[in-house]
The first five atom37 places (N, CA, C, CB, O) and aatype in JSON, in Angstrom:
{
  "aatype": [12, 16, 15, 8, 17, 8, 11, 9, 1, 4, 2, 13, 15, 19, 7, 14, 7, 15, 3, 2, 18, 1, 10, 5, 19, 15, 7, 13, 15, 7, 2, 0, 16, 18, 3, 0, 10, 0, 18, 8, 2, 2, 1, 5, 13, 15, 16, 11, 3, 12, 3, 8, 3, 15, 2, 6, 7, 2, 4, 0, 15, 6, 18, 6, 7, 7, 17, 17, 18, 8, 7, 2, 15, 2, 10, 2, 7, 2, 13, 2, 11, 16, 7, 13, 11, 7, 19, 17, 17, 7, 19, 3, 2, 3, 7, 8, 10, 10, 10, 10, 1, 13, 15, 6, 12, 1, 13, 1, 11, 1, 15],
  "atom_mask": [
    [1, 1, 1, 1, 1],
    [1, 1, 1, 1, 1],
    [1, 1, 1, 1, 1],
    [1, 1, 1, 1, 1],
    [1, 1, 1, 1, 1],
    [1, 1, 1, 1, 1],
    [1, 1, 1, 1, 1],
    [1, 1, 1, 1, 1],
    [1, 1, 1, 1, 1],
    [1, 1, 1, 1, 1],
    [1, 1, 1, 1, 1],
    [1, 1, 1, 1, 1],
    [1, 1, 1, 1, 1],
    [1, 1, 1, 1, 1],
    [1, 1, 1, 0, 1],
    [1, 1, 1, 1, 1],
    [1, 1, 1, 0, 1],
    [1, 1, 1, 1, 1],
    [1, 1, 1, 1, 1],
    [1, 1, 1, 1, 1],
    [1, 1, 1, 1, 1],
    [1, 1, 1, 1, 1],
    [1, 1, 1, 1, 1],
    [1, 1, 1, 1, 1],
    [1, 1, 1, 1, 1],
    [1, 1, 1, 1, 1],
    [1, 1, 1, 0, 1],
    [1, 1, 1, 1, 1],
    [1, 1, 1, 1, 1],
    [1, 1, 1, 0, 1],
    [1, 1, 1, 1, 1],
    [1, 1, 1, 1, 1],
    [1, 1, 1, 1, 1],
    [1, 1, 1, 1, 1],
    [1, 1, 1, 1, 1],
    [1, 1, 1, 1, 1],
    [1, 1, 1, 1, 1],
    [1, 1, 1, 1, 1],
    [1, 1, 1, 1, 1],
    [1, 1, 1, 1, 1],
    [1, 1, 1, 1, 1],
    [1, 1, 1, 1, 1],
    [1, 1, 1, 1, 1],
    [1, 1, 1, 1, 1],
    [1, 1, 1, 1, 1],
    [1, 1, 1, 1, 1],
    [1, 1, 1, 1, 1],
    [1, 1, 1, 1, 1],
    [1, 1, 1, 1, 1],
    [1, 1, 1, 1, 1],
    [1, 1, 1, 1, 1],
    [1, 1, 1, 1, 1],
    [1, 1, 1, 1, 1],
    [1, 1, 1, 1, 1],
    [1, 1, 1, 1, 1],
    [1, 1, 1, 1, 1],
    [1, 1, 1, 0, 1],
    [1, 1, 1, 1, 1],
    [1, 1, 1, 1, 1],
    [1, 1, 1, 1, 1],
    [1, 1, 1, 1, 1],
    [1, 1, 1, 1, 1],
    [1, 1, 1, 1, 1],
    [1, 1, 1, 1, 1],
    [1, 1, 1, 0, 1],
    [1, 1, 1, 0, 1],
    [1, 1, 1, 1, 1],
    [1, 1, 1, 1, 1],
    [1, 1, 1, 1, 1],
    [1, 1, 1, 1, 1],
    [1, 1, 1, 0, 1],
    [1, 1, 1, 1, 1],
    [1, 1, 1, 1, 1],
    [1, 1, 1, 1, 1],
    [1, 1, 1, 1, 1],
    [1, 1, 1, 1, 1],
    [1, 1, 1, 0, 1],
    [1, 1, 1, 1, 1],
    [1, 1, 1, 1, 1],
    [1, 1, 1, 1, 1],
    [1, 1, 1, 1, 1],
    [1, 1, 1, 1, 1],
    [1, 1, 1, 0, 1],
    [1, 1, 1, 1, 1],
    [1, 1, 1, 1, 1],
    [1, 1, 1, 0, 1],
    [1, 1, 1, 1, 1],
    [1, 1, 1, 1, 1],
    [1, 1, 1, 1, 1],
    [1, 1, 1, 0, 1],
    [1, 1, 1, 1, 1],
    [1, 1, 1, 1, 1],
    [1, 1, 1, 1, 1],
    [1, 1, 1, 1, 1],
    [1, 1, 1, 0, 1],
    [1, 1, 1, 1, 1],
    [1, 1, 1, 1, 1],
    [1, 1, 1, 1, 1],
    [1, 1, 1, 1, 1],
    [1, 1, 1, 1, 1],
    [1, 1, 1, 1, 1],
    [1, 1, 1, 1, 1],
    [1, 1, 1, 1, 1],
    [1, 1, 1, 1, 1],
    [1, 1, 1, 1, 1],
    [1, 1, 1, 1, 1],
    [1, 1, 1, 1, 1],
    [1, 1, 1, 1, 1],
    [1, 1, 1, 1, 1],
    [1, 1, 1, 1, 1],
    [1, 1, 1, 1, 1]
  ],
  "atom_positions": [
    [[-27.12, 14.59, -40.69], [-28.18, 15.88, -40.78], [-27.91, 17.29, -40.05], [-29.55, 15.41, -40.14], [-27.64, 17.49, -38.87]],
    [[-28.06, 18.14, -41.01], [-27.58, 19.47, -40.25], [-28.85, 20.2, -39.86], [-26.59, 20.51, -41.22], [-29.86, 20.12, -40.56]],
    [[-28.81, 20.9, -38.76], [-29.87, 21.67, -38.12], [-29.33, 23.25, -38.38], [-30.05, 21.21, -36.4], [-28.15, 23.57, -38.31]],
    [[-30.24, 23.99, -38.63], [-30.13, 25.44, -38.65], [-30.73, 26.18, -37.61], [-30.63, 25.92, -39.77], [-31.94, 25.96, -37.56]],
    [[-30.37, 26.84, -36.89], [-31.01, 27.42, -35.97], [-30.87, 29.11, -36.08], [-30.49, 26.8, -34.71], [-29.79, 29.51, -36.51]],
    [[-31.77, 30.01, -35.75], [-31.78, 31.19, -35.76], [-32.51, 31.92, -34.78], [-32.08, 31.45, -36.8], [-33.6, 31.52, -34.37]],
    [[-31.8, 33.26, -34.27], [-32.72, 33.91, -33.05], [-32.7, 35.12, -33.77], [-32.13, 34.0, -31.32], [-31.76, 35.39, -34.51]],
    [[-33.81, 35.99, -33.59], [-33.63, 37.37, -34.0], [-34.0, 38.11, -32.65], [-34.59, 37.82, -35.35], [-34.95, 37.8, -31.93]],
    [[-33.18, 39.05, -32.44], [-33.17, 39.73, -31.1], [-33.87, 40.95, -30.96], [-31.9, 40.0, -30.68], [-33.34, 41.93, -31.49]],
    [[-34.96, 41.11, -30.36], [-35.83, 42.23, -30.32], [-34.94, 43.6, -29.99], [-37.0, 41.93, -29.21], [-34.88, 44.61, -30.69]],
    [[-34.27, 43.37, -28.74], [-33.59, 44.49, -27.97], [-32.33, 43.83, -27.83], [-34.26, 44.97, -26.53], [-32.22, 42.68, -27.42]],
    [[-31.29, 44.62, -28.21], [-30.1, 44.11, -27.84], [-29.08, 45.29, -27.58], [-29.64, 43.16, -28.9], [-28.81, 45.99, -28.55]],
    [[-28.56, 45.54, -26.49], [-27.58, 46.81, -26.38], [-26.4, 46.61, -25.54], [-28.29, 48.03, -25.8], [-26.51, 45.99, -24.49]],
    [[-25.32, 47.1, -25.93], [-24.04, 46.98, -25.16], [-23.8, 48.4, -24.55], [-22.78, 46.49, -26.13], [-23.8, 49.41, -25.26]],
    [[-23.57, 48.42, -23.17], [-23.17, 49.61, -22.46], [-21.87, 50.37, -22.74], [0.0, 0.0, 0.0], [-21.19, 49.99, -23.69]],
    [[-21.54, 51.21, -22.12], [-20.29, 52.02, -22.44], [-19.17, 51.4, -21.63], [-20.45, 53.62, -22.07], [-19.41, 50.62, -20.71]],
    [[-17.88, 51.75, -22.0], [-16.57, 50.95, -21.69], [-16.66, 51.27, -20.16], [0.0, 0.0, 0.0], [-16.2, 50.38, -19.44]],
    [[-17.2, 52.43, -19.5], [-17.17, 52.54, -18.25], [-17.87, 51.76, -17.3], [-17.41, 53.56, -18.08], [-17.61, 51.75, -16.09]],
    [[-18.83, 51.06, -17.89], [-19.59, 50.19, -17.39], [-19.14, 48.61, -17.9], [-20.99, 50.64, -17.77], [-19.86, 47.64, -17.65]],
    [[-18.01, 48.51, -18.55], [-17.44, 47.28, -18.99], [-18.47, 46.69, -19.9], [-17.05, 46.33, -17.81], [-18.83, 45.56, -19.58]],
    [[-19.06, 47.26, -21.05], [-19.7, 46.77, -21.86], [-20.83, 45.92, -21.6], [-18.97, 46.32, -22.45], [-21.12, 44.91, -22.24]],
    [[-21.55, 46.46, -20.49], [-22.67, 45.44, -20.15], [-23.68, 45.13, -21.15], [-23.42, 45.89, -19.03], [-24.11, 46.07, -21.81]],
    [[-24.09, 44.07, -21.34], [-25.15, 43.4, -22.06], [-26.59, 43.77, -21.72], [-24.99, 42.01, -21.87], [-26.79, 43.75, -20.5]],
    [[-27.53, 44.06, -22.39], [-28.78, 44.29, -22.17], [-29.6, 43.48, -23.43], [-28.97, 45.88, -22.06], [-29.48, 43.87, -24.59]],
    [[-30.34, 42.47, -23.12], [-31.01, 41.71, -23.99], [-32.43, 41.45, -23.61], [-30.32, 40.54, -24.17], [-32.66, 41.12, -22.44]],
    [[-33.42, 41.57, -24.49], [-34.89, 41.14, -24.31], [-35.63, 40.69, -25.62], [-35.69, 42.32, -23.71], [-35.31, 41.26, -26.66]],
    [[-36.39, 39.92, -25.64], [-37.27, 39.56, -26.57], [-36.61, 38.88, -27.61], [0.0, 0.0, 0.0], [-35.46, 39.21, -27.9]],
    [[-37.31, 37.76, -28.34], [-36.53, 36.92, -29.27], [-37.51, 36.16, -30.22], [-35.62, 35.9, -28.47], [-38.52, 35.75, -29.66]],
    [[-37.38, 35.91, -31.52], [-38.0, 34.98, -32.17], [-37.19, 34.29, -32.91], [-38.92, 35.38, -32.83], [-36.07, 34.75, -33.13]],
    [[-37.53, 33.2, -33.39], [-36.77, 32.21, -34.15], [-37.02, 30.76, -33.94], [0.0, 0.0, 0.0], [-37.8, 30.46, -33.03]],
    [[-36.43, 29.77, -34.71], [-36.41, 28.64, -34.29], [-35.64, 27.98, -33.24], [-36.28, 28.18, -35.12], [-36.08, 26.91, -32.82]],
    [[-34.63, 28.44, -32.78], [-34.13, 28.09, -31.52], [-34.91, 28.2, -30.22], [-33.07, 28.79, -31.39], [-35.24, 29.24, -29.64]],
    [[-35.17, 26.85, -29.85], [-36.15, 27.01, -28.69], [-35.59, 27.45, -27.31], [-36.84, 25.7, -28.47], [-36.34, 27.85, -26.42]],
    [[-34.13, 27.35, -27.15], [-33.5, 27.58, -25.91], [-32.61, 29.11, -26.13], [-32.48, 26.16, -25.53], [-31.65, 29.29, -26.88]],
    [[-33.16, 29.94, -25.37], [-32.67, 31.38, -25.62], [-31.3, 31.36, -24.27], [-34.26, 32.79, -25.33], [-31.33, 31.84, -23.13]],
    [[-30.28, 30.68, -24.93], [-29.07, 31.22, -23.97], [-28.53, 32.42, -23.8], [-28.06, 30.71, -24.19], [-27.88, 32.65, -22.77]],
    [[-28.71, 33.37, -24.79], [-28.28, 34.76, -24.63], [-28.8, 35.54, -23.55], [-28.56, 35.44, -25.75], [-28.15, 36.38, -22.93]],
    [[-30.16, 35.19, -23.3], [-30.88, 35.88, -22.23], [-30.26, 35.76, -20.9], [-32.23, 35.41, -22.14], [-30.26, 36.7, -20.1]],
    [[-29.7, 34.5, -20.63], [-29.04, 34.13, -19.53], [-27.88, 35.19, -19.22], [-28.55, 32.71, -19.73], [-27.62, 35.37, -18.03]],
    [[-27.34, 35.73, -19.93], [-26.08, 36.5, -19.88], [-26.84, 38.14, -19.94], [-24.87, 36.03, -21.37], [-26.14, 39.15, -20.02]],
    [[-28.07, 38.2, -19.9], [-28.54, 39.55, -19.84], [-27.96, 40.37, -18.39], [-30.25, 39.45, -19.9], [-27.93, 39.82, -17.29]],
    [[-27.56, 41.6, -18.61], [-26.98, 42.44, -17.48], [-25.51, 41.96, -17.03], [-27.99, 42.35, -16.2], [-25.17, 42.26, -15.88]],
    [[-24.74, 41.35, -17.73], [-23.6, 40.76, -17.33], [-22.39, 41.85, -18.09], [-23.61, 39.05, -17.84], [-22.62, 42.41, -19.16]],
    [[-21.47, 41.96, -17.54], [-20.18, 42.78, -18.01], [-19.46, 41.91, -18.99], [-19.14, 43.17, -16.74], [-19.51, 40.68, -18.96]],
    [[-18.81, 42.58, -19.83], [-18.04, 41.92, -20.7], [-16.6, 41.41, -20.05], [-17.87, 42.84, -21.88], [-15.97, 42.21, -19.36]],
    [[-16.14, 40.19, -20.27], [-14.93, 39.73, -19.71], [-14.0, 39.45, -20.82], [-15.13, 38.54, -18.84], [-14.44, 39.12, -21.92]],
    [[-12.64, 39.59, -20.58], [-11.48, 39.21, -21.43], [-10.49, 38.65, -20.64], [-10.92, 40.33, -22.18], [-10.66, 38.58, -19.42]],
    [[-9.54, 38.26, -21.13], [-8.34, 37.53, -20.38], [-7.75, 38.18, -19.31], [-7.24, 37.24, -21.24], [-7.44, 37.71, -18.22]],
    [[-7.59, 39.73, -19.89], [-6.96, 40.76, -18.82], [-7.97, 41.37, -17.79], [-6.29, 42.03, -19.61], [-7.54, 41.76, -16.7]],
    [[-9.32, 41.46, -18.1], [-10.24, 42.15, -17.51], [-11.29, 41.08, -17.26], [-10.67, 43.34, -18.3], [-12.06, 40.69, -18.13]],
    [[-11.25, 40.6, -15.91], [-12.28, 39.39, -15.64], [-13.36, 40.16, -14.76], [-11.53, 37.93, -14.75], [-13.22, 40.66, -13.64]],
    [[-14.45, 40.11, -15.55], [-15.88, 40.52, -14.75], [-16.75, 39.66, -14.72], [-16.62, 41.59, -15.24], [-17.93, 40.0, -14.6]],
    [[-16.41, 38.46, -14.81], [-17.5, 37.45, -14.87], [-17.77, 37.36, -13.32], [-17.05, 35.94, -15.65], [-17.13, 37.95, -12.45]],
    [[-18.86, 36.48, -13.12], [-19.44, 36.21, -11.67], [-18.6, 34.83, -11.2], [-21.3, 35.92, -11.71], [-18.82, 34.43, -10.06]],
    [[-17.73, 34.17, -11.94], [-17.21, 32.74, -11.35], [-15.87, 33.26, -10.58], [-16.83, 31.43, -12.7], [-15.36, 34.38, -10.56]],
    [[-15.45, 32.0, -9.92], [-14.26, 32.64, -9.19], [-12.85, 32.55, -10.15], [-14.02, 31.78, -7.68], [-11.87, 33.26, -9.89]],
    [[-12.86, 31.75, -11.11], [-11.93, 31.98, -12.03], [-12.16, 32.83, -13.11], [0.0, 0.0, 0.0], [-13.21, 33.47, -13.17]],
    [[-11.1, 32.92, -14.17], [-11.22, 33.93, -15.29], [-12.01, 33.22, -16.35], [-9.78, 34.45, -15.86], [-11.2, 32.64, -17.07]],
    [[-13.17, 33.03, -16.75], [-13.87, 32.39, -17.82], [-12.95, 32.8, -19.3], [-15.56, 32.99, -17.8], [-12.49, 32.0, -20.12]],
    [[-12.87, 34.1, -19.33], [-12.4, 34.42, -20.72], [-11.02, 33.73, -21.11], [-12.25, 36.0, -20.85], [-10.72, 33.31, -22.23]],
    [[-10.28, 33.7, -20.04], [-8.72, 32.83, -19.99], [-9.03, 31.42, -20.15], [-7.78, 32.97, -18.45], [-8.3, 30.79, -20.91]],
    [[-9.99, 30.8, -19.55], [-10.13, 29.39, -19.39], [-10.96, 29.02, -20.86], [-11.0, 28.99, -17.84], [-10.62, 28.05, -21.55]],
    [[-11.9, 29.76, -21.18], [-12.48, 29.24, -22.45], [-12.1, 30.07, -23.7], [-14.02, 29.2, -22.33], [-12.8, 30.18, -24.71]],
    [[-10.89, 30.64, -23.48], [-10.0, 31.31, -24.67], [-10.95, 32.16, -25.51], [-9.23, 30.13, -25.71], [-11.05, 31.86, -26.7]],
    [[-11.71, 33.25, -25.01], [-12.35, 34.37, -25.69], [-13.16, 35.08, -24.67], [0.0, 0.0, 0.0], [-13.67, 34.56, -23.68]],
    [[-13.22, 36.26, -25.01], [-14.07, 37.32, -24.52], [-15.45, 37.19, -24.72], [0.0, 0.0, 0.0], [-15.89, 37.0, -25.85]],
    [[-16.41, 37.32, -23.44], [-17.94, 37.0, -23.56], [-18.68, 37.69, -22.48], [-18.27, 35.42, -23.46], [-17.97, 38.14, -21.58]],
    [[-19.63, 37.82, -22.41], [-20.55, 38.25, -21.11], [-20.61, 36.9, -20.19], [-22.29, 38.77, -21.62], [-21.71, 36.38, -20.03]],
    [[-19.65, 36.43, -19.7], [-19.77, 35.02, -19.14], [-20.77, 35.06, -17.89], [-18.26, 34.44, -18.67], [-20.77, 35.94, -17.03]],
    [[-21.54, 34.05, -17.94], [-22.61, 33.8, -16.75], [-22.81, 32.21, -16.99], [-24.25, 34.81, -16.91], [-23.72, 31.75, -16.3]],
    [[-22.2, 31.33, -17.77], [-22.47, 30.07, -18.19], [-23.57, 30.27, -19.37], [0.0, 0.0, 0.0], [-24.0, 31.27, -19.92]],
    [[-23.85, 28.77, -19.53], [-24.95, 28.73, -20.53], [-24.55, 28.78, -22.01], [-25.86, 29.87, -20.28], [-25.0, 27.9, -22.74]],
    [[-23.77, 29.71, -22.5], [-23.28, 29.72, -23.85], [-22.22, 30.45, -24.08], [-24.15, 30.11, -24.7], [-21.96, 31.38, -23.31]],
    [[-21.36, 30.15, -25.23], [-20.31, 30.9, -25.65], [-20.03, 31.13, -27.22], [-19.22, 30.31, -25.06], [-19.27, 30.39, -27.85]],
    [[-20.66, 32.11, -27.76], [-20.5, 32.37, -29.16], [-19.11, 32.79, -29.57], [-21.44, 33.38, -29.56], [-18.84, 32.85, -30.77]],
    [[-18.26, 33.08, -28.69], [-17.11, 33.68, -28.93], [-15.92, 32.57, -28.68], [-17.03, 34.96, -28.03], [-14.74, 32.91, -28.58]],
    [[-16.31, 31.36, -28.59], [-15.41, 30.46, -28.39], [-14.33, 30.12, -29.38], [0.0, 0.0, 0.0], [-14.19, 31.01, -30.22]],
    [[-13.47, 29.01, -29.53], [-12.51, 28.8, -30.41], [-13.12, 27.57, -31.3], [-11.11, 28.54, -29.67], [-13.25, 26.46, -30.79]],
    [[-13.48, 27.85, -32.65], [-13.74, 27.06, -33.46], [-13.22, 25.54, -33.67], [-13.55, 27.7, -34.27], [-13.85, 24.52, -33.96]],
    [[-11.73, 25.77, -33.39], [-11.06, 24.41, -33.27], [-11.05, 23.5, -32.11], [-9.82, 24.59, -33.48], [-10.44, 22.43, -31.99]],
    [[-11.8, 24.08, -31.28], [-11.85, 23.49, -29.94], [-13.3, 22.62, -29.79], [-11.71, 24.76, -28.79], [-14.26, 22.97, -30.48]],
    [[-13.43, 21.58, -28.95], [-14.66, 21.07, -28.47], [-15.06, 21.45, -27.06], [-14.63, 19.68, -28.55], [-14.32, 22.16, -26.38]],
    [[-16.15, 21.03, -26.64], [-16.44, 21.11, -25.21], [-16.52, 22.76, -24.93], [0.0, 0.0, 0.0], [-16.58, 23.61, -25.82]],
    [[-16.52, 22.99, -23.62], [-16.63, 24.52, -23.11], [-15.74, 25.35, -23.97], [-16.15, 24.73, -21.49], [-16.03, 26.54, -24.15]],
    [[-14.52, 24.76, -24.6], [-13.6, 25.73, -25.12], [-14.11, 26.05, -26.63], [-12.05, 25.16, -25.06], [-13.56, 26.91, -27.32]],
    [[-15.15, 25.32, -27.05], [-15.58, 25.41, -28.46], [-16.82, 26.52, -28.31], [0.0, 0.0, 0.0], [-17.12, 27.12, -27.28]],
    [[-17.42, 26.61, -29.54], [-18.55, 27.53, -29.59], [-19.89, 26.77, -29.18], [-18.67, 28.15, -31.05], [-20.3, 25.83, -29.85]],
    [[-20.51, 27.19, -28.11], [-21.58, 26.43, -27.87], [-22.77, 27.23, -27.45], [-21.25, 25.47, -26.92], [-22.7, 28.42, -27.12]],
    [[-23.77, 26.57, -27.48], [-25.25, 27.38, -27.15], [-25.93, 26.69, -26.11], [-26.35, 27.45, -28.44], [-27.11, 26.45, -26.37]],
    [[-25.59, 26.36, -25.19], [-26.42, 25.58, -23.81], [-26.22, 24.17, -24.02], [0.0, 0.0, 0.0], [-25.45, 23.73, -24.87]],
    [[-26.85, 23.54, -23.32], [-26.91, 21.93, -23.04], [-28.4, 21.6, -23.34], [-26.47, 21.45, -21.32], [-29.37, 22.25, -22.95]],
    [[-28.44, 20.19, -24.3], [-29.73, 19.94, -24.52], [-30.35, 19.0, -23.23], [-29.82, 19.26, -25.96], [-29.79, 18.97, -22.13]],
    [[-31.43, 18.33, -23.5], [-32.14, 17.7, -22.41], [-31.43, 16.56, -21.76], [-33.42, 17.24, -22.88], [-31.56, 16.2, -20.59]],
    [[-30.62, 16.0, -22.73], [-29.68, 14.78, -22.16], [-28.16, 15.34, -21.62], [-29.39, 13.58, -23.5], [-27.2, 14.57, -21.59]],
    [[-28.06, 16.72, -21.2], [-26.9, 17.04, -20.64], [-25.74, 17.31, -21.68], [0.0, 0.0, 0.0], [-24.64, 17.72, -21.3]],
    [[-26.02, 17.07, -22.94], [-24.97, 17.31, -23.94], [-24.9, 18.8, -24.43], [-25.21, 16.38, -25.15], [-25.92, 19.44, -24.64]],
    [[-23.52, 19.36, -24.61], [-23.32, 20.69, -25.02], [-23.87, 20.77, -26.69], [-21.63, 21.08, -24.78], [-23.56, 19.95, -27.55]],
    [[-24.62, 21.82, -26.87], [-25.08, 22.13, -28.06], [-23.88, 22.89, -28.8], [-26.38, 22.94, -27.92], [-23.68, 24.09, -28.68]],
    [[-23.08, 22.03, -29.6], [-21.84, 22.76, -30.09], [-22.21, 23.27, -31.49], [-20.49, 21.78, -30.13], [-23.02, 22.61, -32.15]],
    [[-21.67, 24.39, -31.99], [-22.07, 25.02, -33.17], [-20.82, 24.92, -34.22], [-22.52, 26.54, -32.83], [-19.69, 24.74, -33.76]],
    [[-20.98, 25.02, -35.4], [-20.1, 24.97, -36.39], [-19.82, 26.46, -36.83], [-20.61, 24.07, -37.48], [-18.72, 26.87, -37.23]],
    [[-20.85, 27.13, -36.72], [-20.75, 28.54, -37.04], [-21.8, 29.36, -36.3], [-20.87, 28.74, -38.54], [-22.92, 28.92, -36.02]],
    [[-21.3, 30.74, -35.97], [-22.08, 31.62, -35.37], [-21.92, 33.02, -35.95], [-21.82, 31.58, -34.0], [-20.8, 33.41, -36.28]],
    [[-22.85, 33.69, -36.07], [-22.78, 35.2, -36.45], [-23.61, 36.15, -35.82], [-23.06, 35.38, -37.76], [-24.82, 35.91, -35.87]],
    [[-23.25, 37.16, -35.27], [-23.96, 38.32, -35.1], [-24.07, 39.45, -35.81], [-23.72, 38.67, -34.23], [-23.03, 39.99, -36.17]],
    [[-25.16, 39.94, -36.12], [-25.44, 41.05, -36.73], [-26.27, 42.15, -35.95], [-26.05, 40.67, -37.85], [-27.14, 41.94, -35.09]],
    [[-25.84, 43.31, -36.41], [-26.42, 44.47, -35.54], [-26.8, 45.47, -36.56], [-25.34, 45.13, -34.42], [-26.06, 45.88, -37.45]],
    [[-28.22, 45.89, -36.31], [-28.76, 47.1, -37.26], [-29.09, 48.06, -36.12], [-30.23, 46.73, -38.34], [-29.51, 47.68, -35.03]],
    [[-28.85, 49.41, -36.45], [-29.27, 50.48, -35.53], [-30.75, 50.68, -35.64], [-28.54, 51.79, -35.82], [-31.27, 50.57, -36.75]],
    [[-31.47, 50.95, -34.6], [-32.56, 51.24, -34.56], [-33.21, 52.43, -35.09], [-32.71, 51.11, -33.61], [-32.83, 53.51, -34.65]],
    [[-34.18, 52.41, -36.01], [-34.49, 53.72, -36.74], [-35.47, 54.57, -36.21], [-34.91, 53.49, -38.04], [-35.74, 55.63, -36.77]]
  ]
}
């Protein structure tokens, strides 16, 4: 059985490089009941060589991709991996990772 989830973000912005591309998100609609991206609000972007996450280790290195790390999701993970190194969108009520086969982010400039 295939599940298709979607989110529409009302407000999504990424700050300047001088602020390490800080993420600002708010408001959403869609059929995905869990809003994992909101958990990353106000986080700075981390890469393997620029660690800006709040964890002791370097999440971008450990999880093999840059992201606004603060736990709860990684849409920029490695599609060939499982678990936390894969592409995931939180944890379900039974404690299992919500692994994704596909993720896509689209942007449209406000008019």
